[in-house]
C-alpha positions in Angstrom: 66.9 9.0 90.0 66.2 8.6 86.3 63.8 10.9 84.5 61.2 8.2 84.1 61.3 7.3 87.7 60.9 10.8 88.7 57.9 11.3 86.4 56.2 8.2 87.9 56.8 9.4 91.4 55.4 12.8 90.6 52.3 11.3 89.0 51.7 9.1 92.1 52.0 12.2 94.4 49.5 14.0 92.1 47.0 11.2 92.3 47.3 10.9 96.0 46.8 14.6 96.2 43.7 14.6 94.1 42.3 11.8 96.2 43.2 13.7 99.3 41.2 16.7 98.1 38.0 14.5 98.4 36.5 14.4 101.9 36.8 10.6 102.5 37.2 11.0 106.3 33.8 12.6 106.5 32.0 10.6 103.9 31.3 7.2 105.3 27.6 7.7 104.9 28.1 9.0 101.5 30.4 6.1 100.6 27.8 3.6 101.8 24.9 5.3 99.9 27.0 5.6 96.7 28.2 2.0 97.0 24.7 0.7 97.6 23.3 2.7 94.6 26.0 1.4 92.4 25.5 -2.2 93.5 21.8 -2.0 92.8 22.3 -0.4 89.4 24.9 -2.9 88.3 23.7 -6.2 89.8 19.9 -5.8 90.0 20.0 -6.5 93.7 18.4 -4.2 96.3 20.5 -3.9 99.4 18.3 -4.4 102.5 20.9 -3.9 105.2 24.6 -3.9 106.0 26.7 -3.7 109.1 29.4 -1.3 108.1 31.4 0.1 105.2 35.2 0.4 104.9 37.4 2.0 102.2 41.0 1.3 101.3 43.1 3.1 98.7 46.2 0.8 98.6 47.2 -1.3 96.9 44.0 -0.9 94.9 41.0 1.2 95.7 38.2 -0.9 97.2 35.1 -0.6 99.3 34.2 -3.4 101.7 30.7 -3.9 103.0 30.2 -6.3 105.9 27.1 -8.6 106.4 25.1 -7.4 103.5 21.5 -8.5 103.0 20.1 -8.1 99.5 17.2 -9.2 97.3 16.0 -8.7 93.7 13.0 -6.4 93.2 10.4 -9.2 92.7 11.9 -11.4 95.5 12.9 -14.3 93.2 16.5 -14.2 94.4 17.6 -13.0 97.9 20.5 -13.6 100.2 23.2 -12.4 102.5 26.9 -12.1 102.0 29.5 -12.1 104.7 31.3 -9.4 102.8 30.8 -7.5 99.6 33.9 -6.0 98.0 33.5 -3.3 95.4 36.5 -2.2 93.3 36.0 1.4 92.0 37.5 2.7 88.8 40.5 4.9 89.6 39.6 7.6 87.1 36.1 8.1 88.5 37.6 8.3 92.0 39.7 11.3 90.9 36.5 13.1 90.1 34.8 12.2 93.4 32.4 9.7 91.8 32.1 5.9 92.2 32.2 3.6 89.2 32.9 -0.1 89.6 35.0 -2.6 87.7 34.1 -5.6 89.8 31.9 -6.7 92.7 32.9 -9.7 94.9 30.4 -11.6 97.0 32.3 -13.4 99.6 30.6 -16.5 101.2 27.1 -15.5 100.1 24.0 -17.5 100.9 21.5 -17.1 98.1 17.9 -18.1 98.1 16.1 -18.7 94.8 12.3 -19.0 94.8 11.2 -21.9 92.5 7.7 -23.0 91.5 5.9 -25.2 94.1 6.0 -28.8 93.1 9.0 -28.3 90.7 11.5 -31.1 90.8 13.6 -30.4 87.7 16.8 -28.4 87.1 15.0 -26.6 84.3 12.4 -25.1 86.7 15.2 -24.3 89.1 17.3 -22.4 86.7 14.5 -20.4 85.1 14.0 -17.8 87.8 17.7 -16.6 88.2 18.2 -16.6 84.4 15.1 -14.6 83.9 16.2 -12.1 86.4 19.7 -11.8 84.9 18.1 -11.3 81.5 16.3 -8.2 82.8 19.7 -6.5 83.3 20.8 -4.7 80.2 24.3 -4.1 81.7 26.2 -5.3 84.8 29.5 -5.1 86.5 31.8 -8.1 86.7 30.4 -10.2 89.6 32.5 -12.7 91.4 30.9 -15.2 93.8 33.3 -17.0 96.2 32.5 -20.0 98.4 28.8 -19.4 98.1 25.8 -21.6 98.8 22.6 -21.5 96.8 19.3 -22.6 98.4 16.4 -23.5 96.0 13.1 -23.0 97.9 9.5 -23.7 97.0 6.8 -22.4 99.4 9.5 -21.9 102.0 10.7 -25.5 101.7 14.3 -26.2 100.6 14.2 -28.3 97.4 17.9 -28.5 96.7 21.2 -26.9 97.8 24.2 -26.0 95.7 27.4 -25.8 97.7 31.0 -24.5 97.0 29.6 -22.1 94.5 32.4 -20.2 92.7 31.2 -18.2 89.7 32.4 -15.3 87.6 29.8 -13.3 85.7 31.6 -11.2 83.1 31.0 -7.5 82.8 28.6 -6.7 80.0 27.0 -3.6 78.5 23.7 -3.0 76.7 22.4 -6.1 74.9 25.7 -8.0 75.5 25.2 -11.8 76.1 25.4 -13.1 79.7 28.7 -14.9 80.2 29.5 -16.9 83.3 31.9 -19.7 84.3 32.9 -21.4 87.5 32.4 -24.5 89.6 30.0 -25.8 92.2 29.1 -29.0 94.1 25.6 -30.3 93.8 24.3 -33.5 95.4 27.9 -34.5 96.3 29.3 -34.1 92.8 31.6 -31.3 91.9 31.2 -29.7 88.4 32.7 -27.1 86.2 30.4 -25.0 84.0 30.6 -22.3 81.4 27.6 -20.5 79.9 27.1 -17.9 77.1 23.4 -16.8 77.0 22.1 -14.0 74.7 20.0 -11.9 77.0 18.6 -9.6 74.3 16.5 -12.4 72.7 18.8 -13.6 70.0 22.4 -14.5 69.3 24.9 -17.1 70.0 24.3 -19.6 72.9 26.8 -22.0 74.3 27.0 -24.3 77.3 29.7 -26.7 78.6 29.7 -28.8 81.7 32.1 -31.3 83.1 31.8 -33.6 86.1 32.6 -37.2 86.9 29.1 -38.1 85.7 28.8 -35.8 82.7 30.6 -34.3 79.8 28.4 -31.8 77.9 29.0 -29.3 75.2 26.4 -27.3 73.2 26.9 -24.5 70.7 24.1 -22.9 68.9 21.9 -19.9 68.5 18.8 -18.5 70.3 16.1 -16.7 68.5 12.7 -15.2 69.4 12.3 -12.9 72.4 8.8 -14.2 73.3 9.0 -18.0 73.3 12.7 -18.5 72.3 13.8 -21.3 70.1 17.4 -22.6 70.5 19.1 -24.6 67.8 22.6 -26.1 67.9 24.9 -29.1 68.1 24.9 -31.2 71.3 27.6 -33.6 72.4 26.9 -35.5 75.7 28.6 -38.5 77.3 28.2 -40.2 80.6 29.8 -43.4 82.0 26.5 -44.4 83.6 23.2 -43.0 82.5 21.3 -44.4 85.5 23.6 -42.5 87.9 23.4 -39.4 85.8 19.5 -39.4 85.9 19.6 -40.2 89.6 21.9 -37.1 90.1 19.2 -35.0 88.4 16.6 -36.6 90.6 15.0 -38.8 88.0 14.2 -42.1 89.6 13.5 -44.7 86.8 13.6 -48.5 86.9 13.9 -48.6 83.1 17.0 -46.5 83.1 18.9 -49.3 84.9 18.9 -51.1 81.5 21.3 -48.5 80.1 25.0 -48.2 81.0 27.4 -45.8 79.4 25.9 -43.3 76.8 27.4 -41.1 74.2 25.0 -38.8 72.3 25.6 -36.4 69.5 22.6 -34.6 67.9 21.2 -31.5 66.3 19.2 -30.1 69.3 16.2 -27.8 69.0 14.8 -26.5 72.3 11.3 -25.0 72.6 9.3 -24.3 75.7 8.7 -27.8 77.2 10.0 -29.6 74.2 13.4 -30.8 73.1 14.0 -32.4 69.7 17.1 -34.5 68.9 17.5 -34.7 65.2 20.3 -36.6 63.3 20.9 -38.3 66.7 23.8 -40.7 67.0 23.6 -42.6 70.3 26.1 -45.2 71.5 24.9 -47.6 74.2 27.9 -49.5 75.6 29.4 -49.4 72.1 26.2 -50.2 70.2 25.4 -47.4 67.8 21.9 -46.2 67.0 21.0 -43.4 64.6 17.7 -41.6 64.3 15.5 -39.0 65.9 14.1 -38.5 69.4 11.9 -36.0 71.1 11.3 -35.1 74.8 8.2 -33.2 75.7 6.4 -32.2 78.9 2.6 -32.1 79.2 0.9 -31.2 82.5 4.1 -32.0 84.4 4.6 -35.4 82.8 7.6 -36.1 80.6 7.3 -38.1 77.4 10.1 -39.6 75.3 9.5 -40.7 71.7 11.8 -41.7 68.9 12.8 -44.0 66.1 16.3 -45.4 66.0 18.2 -47.9 63.8 21.6 -49.5 64.0 23.8 -52.4 63.0 23.6 -54.3 66.3 22.2 -54.2 69.8 22.5 -56.5 72.8 18.9 -56.8 74.0 19.8 -59.5 76.5 22.2 -57.1 78.3 19.6 -54.4 78.5 16.9 -56.7 79.9 19.4 -58.4 82.2 20.1 -55.1 84.0 16.4 -54.4 84.8 15.3 -55.0 88.4 12.8 -57.6 87.3 11.0 -59.4 90.2 11.4 -63.1 90.4 8.1 -64.9 89.4 7.3 -66.6 92.7 3.8 -67.4 93.9 5.1 -67.4 97.5 6.0 -63.7 97.2 3.2 -61.9 99.1 4.2 -58.5 97.8 1.7 -56.5 95.7 2.6 -56.1 92.0 3.8 -52.6 91.4 3.1 -51.3 87.9 3.4 -47.6 88.8 7.1 -48.0 89.3 7.5 -48.9 85.6 5.1 -46.4 84.1 6.3 -43.1 85.6 7.2 -41.5 82.3 5.6 -41.8 78.8 7.8 -43.6 76.3 7.2 -44.5 72.6 10.5 -45.9 71.2 10.9 -48.0 68.0 14.3 -49.6 67.5 15.4 -51.6 64.4 18.8 -53.3 64.1 20.5 -55.5 61.5 21.6 -57.9 64.3 20.5 -58.4 67.9 21.6 -60.6 70.7 19.2 -62.0 73.3 20.7 -64.1 76.1 23.0 -65.8 73.5 20.4 -66.0 70.8 21.3 -64.3 67.5 18.6 -62.4 65.7 18.7 -60.6 62.4 16.5 -57.9 60.9 15.0 -57.3 64.4 12.4 -54.6 65.1 11.5 -53.9 68.7 9.3 -51.4 70.5 8.6 -50.0 74.0 5.3 -48.2 74.6 4.6 -46.8 78.1 1.8 -44.7 79.3 0.5 -44.1 82.8 -0.8 -47.5 84.0 0.2 -49.3 80.8 3.5 -51.0 80.0 4.0 -52.7 76.6 7.1 -54.1 75.0 7.6 -56.4 72.1 9.6 -57.9 69.2 7.6 -57.0 66.1 9.7 -59.2 63.9 13.1 -61.0 63.8 14.8 -63.7 61.8 16.5 -66.4 63.7 18.1 -69.7 62.7 16.2 -70.1 59.5 12.9 -69.0 60.9 11.1 -66.0 62.5 10.5 -64.9 66.0 7.8 -62.6 67.5 6.9 -61.6 71.1 4.7 -59.2 73.0 4.3 -58.4 76.7 1.5 -56.1 77.9 0.6 -55.1 81.5 -2.3 -52.8 82.3 -3.5 -51.5 85.7 -6.8 -53.2 86.6 -9.1 -53.2 89.6 -7.8 -56.6 90.5 -4.2 -55.4 90.4 -2.4 -55.9 87.0 -3.8 -57.4 83.8 -1.0 -59.2 81.9 -1.0 -60.6 78.4 1.9 -62.6 77.0 2.3 -63.7 73.4 5.3 -65.4 71.8 5.8 -67.3 68.6 8.6 -69.2 66.8 8.1 -70.4 63.2 10.4 -72.7 61.1 13.3 -72.2 63.6 16.2 -74.7 63.6 16.5 -75.6 67.2 19.7 -77.5 66.6 21.4 -74.4 65.3 20.0 -72.3 68.2 21.3 -74.8 70.7 24.9 -73.7 69.9 24.0 -70.2 71.3 21.2 -70.9 73.8 22.1 -73.4 76.5 18.4 -74.0 77.3 18.0 -75.7 73.9 21.1 -77.9 74.3 18.9 -81.1 74.7 16.6 -80.3 71.8 17.1 -80.3 68.0 14.7 -80.2 65.1 12.9 -77.6 63.0 9.5 -76.2 63.8 7.6 -73.7 65.8 6.3 -72.8 69.2 3.3 -70.7 70.2 2.2 -69.2 73.5 -0.6 -67.0 74.6 -1.4 -66.2 78.2 -3.8 -63.8 79.9 -4.4 -63.2 83.6 -5.0 -60.6 86.3 -4.0 -60.3 89.9 -2.6 -58.2 92.7 0.2 -60.7 93.6 2.1 -63.4 91.7 0.0 -66.0 93.4 -3.2 -64.4 92.2 -1.8 -63.7 88.7 -0.5 -67.2 88.1 -3.7 -68.7 89.5 -5.8 -66.7 87.1 -3.8 -67.4 83.9 -5.7 -68.7 80.9 -4.5 -69.4 77.3 -2.9 -72.0 75.2 0.6 -73.3 74.2 1.8 -75.5 71.4 5.0 -76.9 69.9 5.6 -78.7 66.6 9.0 -80.1 65.5 10.3 -82.5 63.0 13.5 -84.4 62.3 15.2 -83.8 65.6 16.5 -85.3 68.9 15.8 -85.0 72.6 18.9 -85.4 74.8 19.1 -87.0 78.2 16.9 -90.1 77.5 17.2 -93.0 75.0 13.6 -94.1 74.5 14.4 -95.8 71.2 17.0 -98.0 72.9 14.6 -98.6 75.7 12.1 -100.1 73.3 14.7 -102.3 71.6 16.0 -103.7 74.9 12.4 -104.3 76.1 11.7 -106.3 72.9 14.9 -108.3 73.1 15.2 -108.9 76.8 12.7 -107.3 79.2 14.9 -107.8 82.2 17.6 -105.5 80.8 15.3 -102.6 79.8 16.1 -100.4 82.7 19.8 -100.1 82.0 21.2 -96.7 81.1 18.2 -95.4 79.2 18.4 -92.1 81.1 21.5 -91.3 79.0 22.0 -90.7 75.3 19.5 -89.2 72.8 16.1 -90.0 71.4 15.8 -89.2 67.7 12.3 -88.3 66.5 10.5 -87.8 63.2 7.7 -85.6 64.6 7.0 -84.0 68.0 3.8 -82.2 68.6 2.2 -81.0 71.9 -0.8 -78.7 72.5 -2.1 -77.6 75.8 -4.9 -75.5 77.2 -4.4 -73.2 80.2 -7.2 -72.4 82.6 -7.0 -71.0 86.2 -3.2 -71.4 86.2 -3.3 -75.1 85.3 -1.8 -76.3 82.0 -3.5 -79.4 80.6 -2.1 -81.4 77.7 -4.7 -82.0 75.1 -2.6 -83.6 72.4 1.1 -84.6 72.9 3.0 -87.3 71.1 6.4 -88.0 69.6 7.1 -90.5 66.9 10.4 -92.2 66.0 11.6 -94.9 63.8 10.6 -97.7 66.2 8.4 -96.1 68.8 5.5 -93.8 69.6 5.3 -91.8 72.8 2.0 -90.3 74.1 1.9 -87.8 77.0 -1.0 -86.6 79.1 -1.4 -84.7 82.3 -1.1 -81.3 83.7 1.3 -78.7 85.1 0.6 -76.0 87.7 1.9 -72.5 86.9 1.7 -71.5 90.6 3.7 -74.4 92.1 5.8 -75.1 88.9 5.2 -78.8 89.3 4.4 -81.5 86.7 2.0 -84.4 87.1 1.9 -86.4 83.8 1.8 -89.9 82.5 3.3 -91.2 79.3 2.9 -94.3 77.2 5.8 -95.6 75.2 4.8 -98.2 72.6 6.8 -100.0 69.9 5.6 -99.6 66.3 5.5 -103.4 65.9 2.8 -103.5 68.6 4.7 -106.0 70.8 4.9 -103.8 73.9 3.7 -100.8 75.8 5.5 -99.1 78.7 3.8 -96.7 81.1 6.0 -93.9 82.2 5.6 -91.2 84.8 6.8 -87.5 84.6 6.3 -85.6 87.8 7.9 -83.2 90.2 9.4 -79.7 89.9 9.7 -78.3 86.4 13.4 -77.6 86.8 14.2 -81.3 87.8 11.3 -83.6 87.2 11.2 -87.3 87.9 10.9 -89.4 84.6 10.9 -93.1 84.8 8.9 -96.3 84.2 6.0 -96.7 86.6 7.1 -98.8 89.6 4.2 -101.3 89.3 4.2 -101.5 85.5 4.4 -104.7 83.5 5.3 -105.3 79.9 2.2 -106.2 77.9 1.5 -106.7 74.2 -0.5 -103.9 72.6 -4.2 -104.7 72.7 -3.8 -107.6 75.2 -5.1 -107.6 78.7 -2.7 -110.3 79.8 0.9 -109.9 80.9 4.2 -111.4 79.8 6.4 -113.4 82.0 8.9 -110.7 83.1 7.7 -108.0 85.4 9.3 -104.5 85.1 9.4 -103.5 88.7 11.6 -100.4 88.8 14.9 -101.0 90.6 17.3 -98.1 89.9 
């Protein structure tokens, strides 16, 4: 045996001897009392009951308490652990006293009392953090395979499972440091927190889960109402899923997909400011400032953002917008769209809207309880300008809706290359629409609509009909006028149409189209509820030699447009008829 080995063996025998001088075989009650006092002093928990206590010296000294019930002094946190293991310091044992390096809670079930009516993670975390802040020092606390029950007025609000946390040992005024993992609402997460418990100092938080990557580093100042400043980096593959994970149900959030956010964050009680924010929505970058506040339990988001580009059509297309159908008996639900206050202003150099390309676009979204408003304040498009506004307000009759839209000096031919709906129309001009109505269902709303609409174009074409050719054929050989005029294009010099809308019925007051050799007049009405047309047209040659009556009727999506079946060719201003009848034979 070497000298070193002999010395170690001798030291071990001395330690065992010193431990043996203590009356451990007679001190179970003393061990229990000492362990309980130490746990209460170093964790802030008051031990209410335990089943038994055991002590083992090898391989490391430890005390094991079985089925321990405990609670904090004010009752904010309580629970029961299958086993509590306490690891005494060896040097203190040699003197017959208990001092602990570490306390393990094995399979604990923790109950945290949260305010009644609270539904947010901030309210849920406040009580345990406040209790931990009260401790000026603590042992290393390890929670293994735990469960955390959040209760309000005795009712379980949420459950955190698979809780594995390590709270590092700290002394007077040291920051609280914890790390670990848990499963909440079916999603496993890793978390790390550094929290200055003495009112000021460095604060840090990182969290990682399949739905969230978050990192914050900053400082906390002010022991009364603390203010936290720092840099925030957050990313999620799906913002709607992330909000849903936190219990935030929002129809508007479905418009958003993946989000990356970097900002200078300032946290105050019930207020979060995001300064120098850089947000990326599915690759579209927006810079600016945002603020999230809470007033009387209602959250409000406000902000001003600007960027190079934004796909508005993609955002709108993701919204669960109801189909406008008068046959739908369901009541219009405005509350589902106005659950949170929002005041957002977004300006971009270029925007996309269902294929249409807009430049210098300024949009806004303004929501308050019972009021939803969105609009396009300004935008340039295809040589002209575009504006739009939609407003819905809760009313005794259901929902009061106002719609305004305007195009001015827009080149529809250029727009047709991007917007399939304009494929059959060219020309330069404008369009105006104003609608106002109220109702509890789509049938009531459409039936109550009033307003006006108008269009004014010049130097363009209408595809799908060849009215100019129809006039030429009729003048040359009336018997051939019906051949193939439903194909081709009709060039026009001017096209104007104005309509009044009352009680859901659109009535044309002035509608005509003029070409090189013809003039077309249109009169009639269209029902907003049934989406059906009932109109008559008169196609006349500029030479005055003929006039053709046409009919336009049927569903808006596929109307019937043809020469009236009992029509005859007749000279303008004459009550007689010419020899060839124009009985429709298609």
